[in-house]
Backbone as CSV, one residue per row, in Angstrom:
resi,resn,N_x,N_y,N_z,CA_x,CA_y,CA_z,C_x,C_y,C_z
1,MET,5.754,15.903,-10.672,4.324,15.657,-11.033,3.836,14.770,-9.935
2,ALA,2.814,15.246,-9.310,2.206,14.689,-8.019,1.070,13.569,-8.569
3,ARG,1.143,12.593,-7.744,0.194,11.389,-8.119,-0.448,10.785,-6.789
4,GLN,-1.397,10.441,-6.860,-2.311,9.998,-5.748,-2.364,8.208,-5.901
5,PHE,-2.103,7.501,-4.953,-2.131,5.931,-4.981,-3.153,5.691,-3.717
6,ASP,-3.878,4.751,-3.912,-4.822,3.998,-3.101,-3.896,3.076,-2.150
7,VAL,-4.036,3.109,-1.129,-3.142,2.224,-0.028,-4.264,1.427,1.055
8,VAL,-4.007,0.268,1.036,-4.890,-0.604,1.602,-4.108,-0.829,3.307
9,VAL,-4.689,-0.429,4.212,-4.191,-0.661,5.547,-4.768,-1.596,6.210
10,GLU,-4.101,-2.472,6.961,-4.315,-3.800,7.818,-3.781,-3.825,9.015
11,LYS,-4.093,-4.603,9.957,-3.460,-4.692,11.476,-3.383,-6.091,11.457
12,ASP,-2.064,-6.572,11.704,-1.843,-7.920,11.865,-1.588,-8.381,13.103
13,SER,-1.578,-9.796,13.383,-1.869,-10.234,14.948,-0.804,-9.841,15.766
14,ASP,0.373,-9.391,15.424,1.052,-8.667,16.262,0.964,-7.175,16.629
15,GLY,-0.038,-6.399,15.944,-0.456,-5.460,16.381,0.449,-4.324,15.287
16,PHE,1.086,-4.936,14.324,1.723,-3.870,13.323,0.465,-3.310,12.172
17,PHE,0.617,-2.327,11.984,-0.183,-1.667,10.752,0.619,-2.095,9.388
18,VAL,-0.110,-2.652,8.538,0.709,-2.846,7.281,-0.067,-2.323,6.344
19,ALA,0.610,-1.427,5.391,0.296,-0.669,4.061,0.794,-1.533,2.697
20,THR,-0.145,-1.391,1.892,-0.181,-2.240,0.559,-0.579,-1.238,-0.550
21,VAL,0.309,-1.089,-1.650,-0.203,-0.089,-2.613,-0.576,-1.099,-3.851
22,PRO,-1.980,-1.338,-4.048,-2.443,-2.336,-5.128,-1.815,-2.002,-6.529
23,ALA,-1.863,-0.784,-6.885,-1.350,-0.402,-8.083,0.168,-0.666,-8.505
24,ILE,1.065,-0.914,-7.368,2.537,-1.057,-7.528,3.009,-2.432,-6.714
25,PRO,2.893,-3.474,-7.663,3.248,-4.744,-6.991,4.275,-4.905,-6.320
26,GLY,4.244,-5.341,-5.048,5.508,-5.399,-4.245,5.641,-4.168,-3.372
27,CYS,4.818,-3.162,-3.319,5.053,-2.170,-2.507,4.232,-2.071,-1.210
28,HIS,5.039,-2.407,-0.032,4.227,-2.548,1.044,5.100,-2.211,2.031
29,THR,4.702,-1.760,3.285,5.543,-1.577,4.596,4.717,-1.776,5.769
30,GLN,5.451,-1.738,6.993,4.722,-2.041,8.187,5.301,-0.955,9.222
31,ALA,4.261,-0.564,10.094,5.062,0.257,11.234,3.875,-0.258,12.771
32,ARG,4.409,0.380,13.828,3.484,0.064,15.038,2.399,1.115,15.082
33,SER,2.793,2.427,14.329,1.652,3.536,14.356,1.102,3.793,12.848
34,LEU,-0.145,4.480,12.858,-0.485,5.053,11.653,0.469,6.024,10.898
35,ASP,0.721,7.014,11.851,1.467,8.131,11.449,2.769,7.602,10.922
36,LYS,3.641,6.872,11.648,4.927,6.173,11.139,4.612,5.367,9.604
37,LEU,3.411,4.589,9.757,3.123,3.937,8.569,3.005,4.841,7.273
38,MET,2.219,5.860,7.559,2.080,6.772,6.356,3.324,7.526,5.805
39,SER,4.171,7.779,6.911,5.364,8.108,6.419,6.138,7.138,5.610
40,ARG,6.330,5.916,5.961,7.053,4.988,5.481,6.237,4.384,3.934
41,ILE,5.136,4.605,3.864,4.580,4.153,2.529,4.703,5.161,1.704
42,ARG,4.785,6.346,1.877,5.046,7.381,0.848,6.507,7.170,0.513
43,GLU,7.505,6.783,1.300,8.972,6.612,0.948,8.932,5.291,0.113
44,ALA,8.187,4.183,0.691,8.154,3.075,-0.201,7.839,3.249,-1.773
45,ILE,6.566,4.124,-1.662,6.195,4.481,-3.148,7.184,5.048,-3.946
46,GLU,7.776,6.060,-3.359,8.893,6.670,-4.265,9.829,5.939,-4.592
47,LEU,10.394,5.012,-3.690,11.357,4.194,-4.086,10.914,3.197,-5.117
48,CYS,9.716,2.477,-4.879,9.358,1.741,-5.953,9.167,2.347,-7.564
49,LEU,8.705,3.622,-7.249,8.660,4.297,-8.748,9.990,4.356,-9.107
50,GLU,10.816,4.599,-8.213,12.305,4.904,-8.827,12.723,3.894,-9.494
51,VAL,12.746,2.694,-8.995,13.131,1.290,-9.339,12.619,0.933,-10.634
52,GLN,11.145,1.015,-10.478,10.399,0.641,-11.907,10.872,1.563,-13.192
53,GLY,11.079,2.664,-12.902,11.258,3.851,-14.029,10.147,4.077,-14.736
54,THR,9.215,3.724,-14.714,7.838,3.946,-15.396,6.599,3.905,-14.585
55,LEU,5.646,5.024,-14.764,4.570,5.128,-13.764,3.446,3.978,-13.991
56,PRO,2.851,3.317,-12.955,1.845,2.526,-13.065,0.568,3.241,-13.896
57,GLU,-0.365,2.273,-14.430,-1.533,2.511,-14.863,-2.474,3.251,-13.587
58,ASN,-3.136,4.037,-14.179,-4.180,4.622,-12.990,-5.319,3.798,-13.049
59,LEU,-5.445,3.244,-11.714,-6.789,2.656,-11.253,-7.657,3.189,-10.547
60,ASP,-8.962,2.907,-10.844,-9.907,3.743,-10.378,-10.272,2.705,-8.911
61,PHE,-10.385,3.512,-7.623,-10.667,2.535,-6.529,-12.238,2.232,-6.640
62,VAL,-12.429,1.102,-6.282,-13.866,0.625,-6.371,-14.415,0.185,-5.029
63,GLY,-13.635,-0.583,-4.294,-14.028,-0.835,-2.714,-13.370,-1.939,-2.378
64,VAL,-13.866,-2.471,-1.194,-12.913,-3.629,-0.583,-14.199,-4.790,-0.349
65,GLN,-13.940,-5.780,-0.525,-14.893,-6.723,-0.300,-14.093,-7.922,0.706
66,ARG,-14.917,-8.545,1.585,-14.617,-9.726,2.344,-15.020,-10.943,1.873
67,VAL,-14.305,-11.951,1.515,-14.739,-13.172,0.862,-14.350,-14.526,1.941
68,THR,-15.017,-15.075,2.113,-15.045,-16.294,2.964,-14.838,-17.534,2.257
69,VAL,-13.810,-18.542,2.472,-13.706,-19.691,1.816,-13.491,-20.787,2.855
70,ASP,-13.596,-21.911,2.590,-13.265,-23.094,3.358,-11.843,-23.324,2.859
71,ALA,-10.840,-23.306,4.028,-9.689,-23.634,3.769,-8.902,-24.510,4.793
């Protein structure tokens, strides 16, 4: 059964791309290129689902907001 997951992609201060799957807590990876990142996040999703044993709830992507706070 094919499932789709939203993936958040960011770039860190060292130039690595970082991918996170909000629907699967703890599911993330990094790579130097976007192509490699997409390959790695697919593998990470498959491994996380295998370990969890159950499928996560379907979430509808709404958007991304940037919030500024004094820290």
